[in-house]
Phi, psi and omega in degrees: 000155177227158176213183178299331182264012178111194182281144177213167177215138176266130180222167178242128182215160169273123183243138177275111182242112180049052177067018177231129179279129180230141176276122189225150164272122179237154175250118178262143182245135179287330182242145177290154177235177178286338178285126180292133180219155174292167182240141177235144177262127180227153175273105176227154180293320189260348186200152183245327182244138182224141168281154181211166171224148179275127180260327184201150175252147177244144179275341182208162175298322179301315178299317179295317180298315179297318178298315181300315180295316182296324184256011179053050175262118188260339181266095186227130173225132182259000000 
């Protein structure tokens, strides 16, 4: 996918937010932007570190799984 700020991908991960783990939909960006964002380390062939932003929080694995299936998100880790 592409956007005005470059290439991105939506994935689902458990993110540590203020010492609490939350299941989140995040958007990872291949290129850095001027907007400050946190960084996540992922296993990819072409790149290892990505900036990201949280798009949505899930209350359960079931909610995340249903969202992923509905929106065809294949990169999911609970």
